[in-house]
C-alpha positions in Angstrom: 0.0 0.0 0.0 1.0 3.6 -0.5 -0.6 7.0 -0.5 -0.8 7.1 -4.3 0.7 5.3 -7.3 4.3 5.6 -6.1 4.2 2.1 -4.5 3.8 0.6 -8.0 7.5 0.9 -8.2 7.7 -1.6 -5.4 5.1 -3.8 -7.2 7.4 -3.8 -10.2 10.3 -5.1 -8.1 8.2 -7.7 -6.3 6.8 -9.0 -9.6 10.4 -9.2 -11.0 11.7 -11.1 -8.0 8.7 -13.3 -7.3 6.6 -13.6 -10.4 4.5 -16.4 -9.0 3.2 -14.5 -6.0 -0.3 -13.0 -5.8 -0.2 -9.3 -5.2 -2.8 -6.8 -4.1 -1.9 -3.1 -4.1 -4.0 -0.3 -2.6 -3.1 3.2 -3.7 -4.8 5.7 -1.4 -4.7 8.5 -4.0 -7.7 10.3 -2.4 -5.5 11.0 0.6 -2.2 11.6 -1.2 0.1 12.8 0.2 0.4 11.2 3.6 3.2 13.5 4.8 0.9 16.3 5.8 -1.6 14.2 7.7 -1.7 13.8 11.4 -0.7 10.6 13.1 -4.3 9.9 14.0 -5.7 10.4 10.5 -2.8 8.5 8.9 -3.2 5.5 11.2 -7.0 5.5 10.6 -6.3 5.2 6.8 -3.5 2.8 7.1 -5.4 0.6 9.6 -8.4 0.4 7.3 -6.2 -0.7 4.3 -4.2 -3.1 6.4 -7.4 -4.8 7.7 -8.7 -5.1 4.1 -5.4 -6.6 2.9 -5.4 -9.0 5.9 -9.0 -10.1 5.1 -7.8 -10.6 1.5 -5.3 -13.2 2.7 -2.1 -11.1 2.8 0.8 -12.8 4.5 3.2 -9.9 4.2 2.2 -6.2 4.0 4.5 -3.5 2.6 4.0 0.0 3.8 5.5 1.5 0.6 5.5 5.0 2.1 8.0 6.6 4.4 5.4 8.6 6.2 3.3 5.5 6.8 6.3 3.6 8.0 7.4 6.4 10.4 4.0 6.9 11.9 2.3 3.6 11.7 4.5 0.5 11.2 5.1 -0.1 15.0 1.4 0.4 15.6 0.5 -2.0 12.9 2.9 -4.7 14.2 1.2 -4.4 17.7 -2.3 -4.5 16.3 -1.7 -7.4 13.8 1.1 -9.4 15.5 0.7 -12.4 13.2 1.3 -10.4 10.1 4.7 -9.5 8.7 5.2 -5.8 7.9 7.9 -4.4 5.7 8.5 -0.6 5.7 10.4 1.9 3.7 13.4 4.1 4.6 15.8 6.0 2.4 18.7 3.9 1.3 21.5 5.7 3.2 23.4 2.5 4.1 23.9 1.3 0.4 24.7 4.9 -0.6 27.5 5.0 1.9 29.0 1.9 0.3 28.8 3.5 -3.2 30.2 6.9 -2.4 33.8 7.6 -3.2 33.5 11.3 -2.4 32.0 10.8 1.0 29.1 13.0 0.2 25.6 11.6 -0.2 22.4 13.3 -1.4 19.0 12.2 -0.2 15.9 13.2 -2.2 12.8 12.6 -0.2 9.6 14.2 1.1 9.8 17.0 3.7 8.0 14.8 6.3 10.6 12.0 5.8 13.6 14.2 6.1 12.6 16.2 9.2 11.5 13.2 11.4 13.5 11.6 14.2 13.6 8.3 12.3 15.6 9.8 9.5 18.0 11.4 12.0 18.5 8.1 13.7 19.0 6.4 10.3 21.8 8.8 9.4 23.4 8.4 12.8 23.2 4.6 12.5 24.1 4.1 8.8 25.8 7.3 7.7 29.3 6.1 8.5 30.5 9.6 9.2 29.8 10.7 5.7 28.2 14.0 4.8 24.5 13.5 4.1 22.8 16.3 2.2 19.0 16.4 1.9 16.5 17.9 -0.5 12.7 17.8 -0.3 11.1 17.2 -3.7 7.3 18.0 -3.5 6.9 18.4 -7.3 8.2 14.9 -8.0 5.2 13.3 -6.4 2.8 15.7 -8.2 4.4 14.9 -11.5 4.3 11.1 -11.1 0.7 11.2 -9.9 -0.2 13.2 -13.0 1.7 10.7 -15.2 4.3 13.2 -16.3 7.5 11.3 -16.4 9.4 13.2 -19.1 9.4 16.6 -20.6 10.3 20.2 -19.6 8.5 20.1 -16.2 10.4 17.0 -15.2 13.7 18.4 -16.4 13.2 21.6 -14.5 12.3 19.8 -11.3 15.2 17.4 -11.6 17.6 20.3 -12.1 16.1 22.2 -9.2 16.1 19.4 -6.7 19.1 17.2 -7.7 21.3 19.9 -9.2 22.2 21.6 -5.9 23.2 18.3 -4.3 25.4 17.3 -7.2 26.9 20.8 -7.3 27.7 20.4 -3.5 29.8 17.3 -4.4 27.3 14.4 -3.9 28.3 11.4 -6.0 25.4 9.3 -4.9 21.7 10.3 -4.8 19.2 8.3 -2.8 15.7 8.1 -4.3 14.0 8.3 -0.9 10.3 8.0 -2.0 8.5 5.3 -4.0 7.4 7.8 -6.6 10.9 8.9 -7.5 12.2 5.7 -9.3 9.7 6.5 -12.1 11.8 9.7 -12.7 15.1 7.8 -12.5 15.7 7.7 -16.3 15.6 11.5 -16.4 17.8 11.9 -13.3 20.3 9.4 -14.7 20.5 11.2 -18.0 20.9 14.6 -16.5 23.6 13.5 -14.0 25.3 10.4 -15.6 28.3 10.8 -13.2 26.1 10.1 -10.1 25.1 6.7 -8.8 21.4 6.4 -7.9 20.0 4.3 -5.0 16.5 2.9 -5.3 15.3 1.0 -2.2 12.6 -0.9 -4.1 14.8 -4.0 -4.9 15.9 -4.2 -1.3 12.3 -4.1 -0.1 11.4 -6.9 -2.5 14.2 -9.0 -1.1 13.1 -8.3 2.4 9.6 -9.5 1.6 11.0 -12.7 0.2 13.0 -13.2 3.4 10.0 -12.8 5.8 7.5 -14.8 3.6 6.5 -17.7 5.9 6.8 -20.3 3.2 8.7 -21.1 -0.1 8.1 -18.7 -2.9 5.4 -19.8 -5.4 6.3 -20.8 -8.9 4.3 -19.9 -12.0 2.5 -16.6 -12.6 0.8 -14.9 -9.8 -2.2 -12.6 -9.9 -2.2 -8.8 -9.5 -5.1 -6.7 -8.3 -5.0 -3.0 -8.0 -7.3 -0.9 -5.8 -7.5 2.9 -5.7 -9.3 5.4 -3.5 -9.0 7.9 -6.3 -10.5 7.7 -9.8 -10.2 4.2 -11.4 -9.9 5.7 -14.8 -6.9 7.7 -13.6 -5.0 4.7 -12.4 -5.9 2.8 -15.6 -4.5 5.7 -17.6 -1.2 5.6 -15.6 -0.6 1.9 -15.7 0.9 1.8 -19.2 3.3 4.5 -18.1 4.2 3.1 -14.7 4.1 -0.6 -15.4 4.6 -1.0 -19.1 6.2 -4.5 -18.9 3.3 -6.0 -17.0 0.0 -7.3 -18.3 -2.8 -4.9 -17.6 -4.4 -5.8 -14.2 -7.9 -5.1 -13.0 -8.3 -1.9 -11.1 -11.1 -1.6 -8.5 -12.5 1.2 -6.5 -11.8 1.3 -2.8 -15.3 2.3 -2.1 -16.5 -0.8 -3.9 -14.2 -3.3 -2.3 -13.8 -2.0 1.3 -15.2 -4.4 3.9 -14.8 -7.3 1.5 -12.0 -9.7 0.8 -10.4 -9.5 -2.6 -8.7 -12.3 -4.4 -6.0 -11.3 -6.9 -7.0 -11.8 -10.5 -4.7 -13.8 -12.7 -2.7 -11.7 -15.1 -3.9 -12.1 -18.7 
């Protein structure tokens, strides 16, 4: 689950690593972004979605959102102790291993960068390196609108990443699930910089905590949105071009009912 369509970047990695597993994804686009929501409101939203996924048979639930992870993952683990939860955090640790200059840039949301969890992450994994940060509000807006290339993206990439690179960062952390969809533009604009996407690591962690062997064959994929179904359907060819077109359902229609993933066709 995620606050919008950004978590589809994690769906992409999960499908690549474990093509036989059934996946259900809920994009809470009607409440995007989560970063400006109170803890009470955010937990209410996350709790409703987690319960829906639990009733749908989920064995592992990914909170593919830094804000949801920061404010709700411990609460979720206490409330659903038999479920496994995997959260998101900016990939500072792998960035440290990649940096020759000793300067790392982290692109993330304002809420992710200003919280105590991020400060603790840098203290724990920063290895004494200089960690520069940049909030990127327009990145989420662009991806939610399906704008992945063009002048608006180029301008935003130059604005947000340019300052970090100019300050000497040789590694940039894509610290939000929306940002990997802009990775081609960032890589083309700054080819000398290594980019860290936490999606593959999250997929590997899901495989590690799965309480059984990974399924073989081809799994089903079901998408649910609290926003407009037509909007998510329009974005799918842009965000998941390599995957067969899955069914998209409305949150209002499926809430309170279990949902079995539909086989990909």
